[in-house]
C-alpha positions in Angstrom: 0.0 0.0 0.0 2.8 2.4 0.8 4.4 1.8 -2.6 1.1 2.4 -4.3 1.1 6.0 -2.7 4.8 6.7 -3.2 4.7 6.2 -7.1 2.0 8.8 -7.8 3.6 11.1 -5.3 6.9 10.8 -7.0 5.3 11.5 -10.3 3.6 14.5 -8.9 6.8 15.8 -7.4 8.6 15.3 -10.7 5.9 17.1 -12.7 6.1 20.1 -10.3 9.8 20.1 -10.5 9.7 20.0 -14.3 7.1 22.7 -14.5 9.5 25.0 -12.4 12.3 24.7 -15.0 12.3 26.4 -18.4 14.9 27.0 -21.1 15.9 30.3 -22.6 17.2 30.0 -26.2 20.2 32.0 -27.2 18.0 33.9 -29.6 15.5 34.9 -26.8 15.1 36.9 -23.7 12.6 36.0 -20.9 10.4 37.7 -18.4 9.1 35.9 -15.4 5.9 37.4 -14.2 4.0 36.8 -11.0 0.3 38.1 -11.1 1.4 40.6 -13.9 4.4 41.9 -11.9 7.9 41.4 -13.2 10.0 39.1 -11.0 12.9 38.1 -13.2 14.5 39.6 -16.3 16.6 36.9 -18.1 18.9 38.2 -20.8 21.3 35.2 -21.0 20.5 31.8 -22.5 20.3 28.7 -20.3 18.0 27.1 -17.6 15.7 29.3 -15.6 13.5 28.5 -12.6 10.1 29.8 -11.6 7.4 29.0 -9.0 5.0 26.5 -10.5 1.4 27.6 -11.1 2.2 31.1 -9.8 4.7 32.5 -12.1 4.6 32.7 -15.9 7.4 32.9 -18.4 7.3 35.1 -21.5 9.9 34.8 -24.3 10.8 37.7 -26.6 13.2 38.0 -29.5 16.8 39.0 -28.8 17.7 39.3 -32.5 17.6 42.3 -34.8 14.1 42.4 -36.4 13.0 44.0 -39.6 10.0 46.2 -40.2 8.8 47.2 -43.8 6.5 50.2 -43.4 3.4 50.7 -45.4 3.7 53.0 -48.4 2.7 56.6 -47.6 2.4 59.9 -49.5 4.5 62.8 -48.4 4.5 66.4 -49.6 8.0 68.1 -49.7 8.5 71.8 -49.6 8.0 72.2 -53.4 4.5 70.6 -53.2 5.6 67.7 -55.3 4.0 64.6 -53.8 6.1 61.5 -53.4 5.2 57.9 -52.5 7.7 56.6 -49.9 8.5 53.1 -48.6 10.9 52.5 -45.8 12.6 49.6 -44.0 13.6 49.7 -40.4 15.8 47.4 -38.2 15.1 47.4 -34.5 15.8 45.4 -31.4 14.3 44.9 -27.9 16.8 46.4 -25.4 14.6 46.9 -22.2 12.2 44.0 -21.5 10.4 45.7 -18.6 9.8 48.9 -20.6 8.8 46.8 -23.6 6.2 44.7 -21.5 4.7 47.9 -20.0 4.4 49.5 -23.5 3.0 46.6 -25.5 1.5 44.3 -22.8 0.6 40.9 -24.0 0.8 42.0 -27.7 4.5 41.2 -27.9 6.4 41.9 -31.1 3.3 42.4 -33.2 2.0 45.2 -31.1 5.6 46.8 -31.0 5.7 46.6 -34.9 2.3 48.5 -35.1 3.5 51.2 -32.7 7.0 51.5 -34.4 5.4 51.7 -37.8 3.4 54.7 -36.6 6.5 56.4 -35.2 8.6 55.9 -38.3 5.8 57.0 -40.6 5.4 60.2 -38.5 9.1 60.9 -38.7 9.3 60.3 -42.4 6.5 62.8 -42.9 8.1 65.3 -40.7 11.7 65.1 -42.1 10.8 64.8 -45.8 8.2 67.5 -45.5 10.8 70.0 -44.5 13.1 69.6 -47.7 12.5 69.9 -51.4 11.8 66.8 -53.4 15.2 67.1 -55.2 16.9 66.5 -51.8 15.0 63.3 -51.3 15.8 62.0 -54.9 19.6 62.9 -54.6 22.5 61.9 -52.6 21.2 64.0 -49.7 18.7 61.2 -48.9 21.4 59.5 -46.8 21.5 62.3 -44.4 17.6 62.4 -44.3 17.5 58.7 -43.5 19.9 59.1 -40.6 17.8 62.1 -39.3 14.6 59.9 -39.5 16.5 57.1 -37.6 17.6 59.3 -34.9 14.3 60.9 -34.3 12.5 57.6 -34.4 15.1 56.1 -32.0 14.4 58.8 -29.4 10.7 58.2 -29.5 11.0 54.4 -29.6 12.9 54.3 -26.3 9.6 54.5 -24.5 8.7 51.1 -26.1 11.9 49.6 -24.8 13.3 49.1 -28.3 16.3 50.6 -30.2 15.9 51.7 -33.8 19.2 50.5 -35.4 18.6 51.8 -38.9 16.0 53.2 -41.3 16.3 53.1 -45.1 14.0 54.6 -47.7 13.5 51.7 -50.2 11.3 53.6 -52.7 10.7 57.3 -53.4 8.4 57.5 -56.4 5.8 59.9 -57.8 2.1 58.9 -57.3 0.6 57.0 -60.1 -1.6 59.8 -61.4 1.5 62.0 -61.8 3.8 59.5 -63.4 2.4 59.7 -66.9 2.7 63.6 -67.1 6.1 63.4 -65.6 7.2 60.8 -68.0 5.8 62.9 -70.8 7.8 65.9 -69.8 10.9 63.8 -69.4 10.4 62.2 -72.8 9.9 65.7 -74.5 13.0 67.0 -72.7 15.0 64.0 -73.9 13.6 64.3 -77.4 14.6 68.1 -77.4 18.1 67.2 -76.3 18.3 64.5 -78.9 17.2 67.0 -81.6 19.8 69.5 -80.4 22.5 66.9 -80.5 21.4 65.7 -84.0 21.5 69.4 -85.2 24.9 69.9 -83.8 26.1 66.7 -85.3 24.7 67.6 -88.8 26.3 71.0 -88.5 29.6 69.5 -87.6 29.2 67.0 -90.4 28.5 69.8 -92.9 31.7 71.6 -91.7 33.7 68.5 -92.1 32.2 67.7 -95.5 32.8 71.3 -96.8 36.4 71.2 -95.6 36.8 67.9 -97.3 35.3 69.2 -100.6 37.5 72.2 -100.5 40.6 70.0 -99.8 39.5 67.8 -102.7 39.2 70.9 -105.1 42.5 72.2 -103.9 44.3 68.9 -104.3 42.8 68.2 -107.7 43.5 71.7 -108.9 47.1 71.5 -107.7 47.5 68.0 -109.2 46.1 69.2 -112.6 48.4 72.2 -112.5 51.4 70.0 -111.8 50.2 67.6 -114.5 49.9 70.4 -117.0 53.3 71.8 -116.1 54.8 68.2 -116.4 52.9 67.6 -119.7 54.1 71.1 -121.1 57.6 70.3 -120.2 57.4 66.8 -121.7 55.8 68.3 -124.9 58.7 70.8 -125.1 61.1 68.1 -124.6 59.5 65.9 -127.2 59.2 68.8 -129.7 62.9 69.6 -129.0 63.8 66.0 -129.8 61.6 66.1 -132.9 63.0 69.4 -134.0 66.6 68.2 -133.5 65.9 64.9 -135.3 63.9 66.5 -138.2 66.5 69.3 -138.5 69.0 66.7 -139.5 66.9 65.5 -142.4 64.2 68.0 -143.5 63.0 65.7 -146.4 62.3 62.9 -143.9 60.5 65.4 -141.7 58.2 66.5 -144.6 57.6 62.9 -145.5 56.5 61.9 -142.0 54.3 64.9 -141.8 52.7 63.9 -145.0 52.1 60.3 -143.8 50.5 61.6 -140.7 48.2 63.9 -142.7 47.3 60.9 -144.9 46.5 58.8 -141.9 44.2 61.4 -140.3 42.5 62.4 -143.6 42.0 59.0 -145.3 40.1 57.2 -142.6 37.1 54.9 -143.2 33.7 56.5 -143.0 31.4 58.6 -145.1 33.5 61.7 -145.3 34.6 63.0 -148.8 37.4 65.3 -150.0 37.4 67.3 -153.2 40.8 68.7 -154.3 42.8 69.0 -157.5 45.0 66.0 -158.6 48.1 68.3 -158.7 47.5 69.4 -155.1 50.6 69.5 -152.9 48.7 67.0 -150.6 49.4 64.2 -153.1 53.0 65.0 -153.9 54.3 61.8 -152.2 51.5 59.8 -153.7 52.1 61.0 -157.3 55.8 60.4 -157.7 58.3 58.2 -156.1 60.8 61.1 -156.1 60.3 63.5 -153.2 59.7 67.1 -154.2 62.7 69.5 -154.2 63.3 71.3 -151.0 62.2 74.9 -151.2 
């Protein structure tokens, strides 16, 4: 009978002992609450102990968490509306403050509150600068300013805002078409200007090339005429020297050349006297006397 009572008692004691032990993972932090009051804050991984049935354990993330914000429209100083998306990285740093701020909502409630804080800071910071600053390299400084202001306000939630990045800064859908139209017209105007300047440059190059061609051809023709004249003079000098040695032979060759040019095939006709000097070398084998 005693053994029959000892076994259930041992089982009960074991169950109570096991229910008093909990494990904190290295990726988590833990709060031990007793009737809603914080009794332990456990920031290190390992085994923990609590009073069974009286104390409760709540585990929270110890890792860096991400928060993509909802798209929102902001109006910079130049009244040019922009659609902005952001992404924040945050971490729970104070479990007691976190529990008081979000209650039993945990990380989901913290995300909702943090989303409101970051959106408010985005509107405030970007609303104080022109849209050109948001779309240029100045946005890095603006993101750091949003992070710092959001961090200051998020401390009341027990979290630290590590970083805030603007992932998208676009025009609203209804303004995109008109903006693209203006951009397209501007690019077409620039393209027309470039084409006009290119055609003008091409005309200058073509005119210079044509002028160079004319000058080179003219110079070449001049040099050719000079060379041809000098060659003709040299040839005539050689002919004169050769024909001067034998005038009768000179007269004979001139007559042969005249016959060749005059007596060609065709329909041309010549009418002359038979005793014409043109036929002197055809009429007699003896060449005429030199005059």
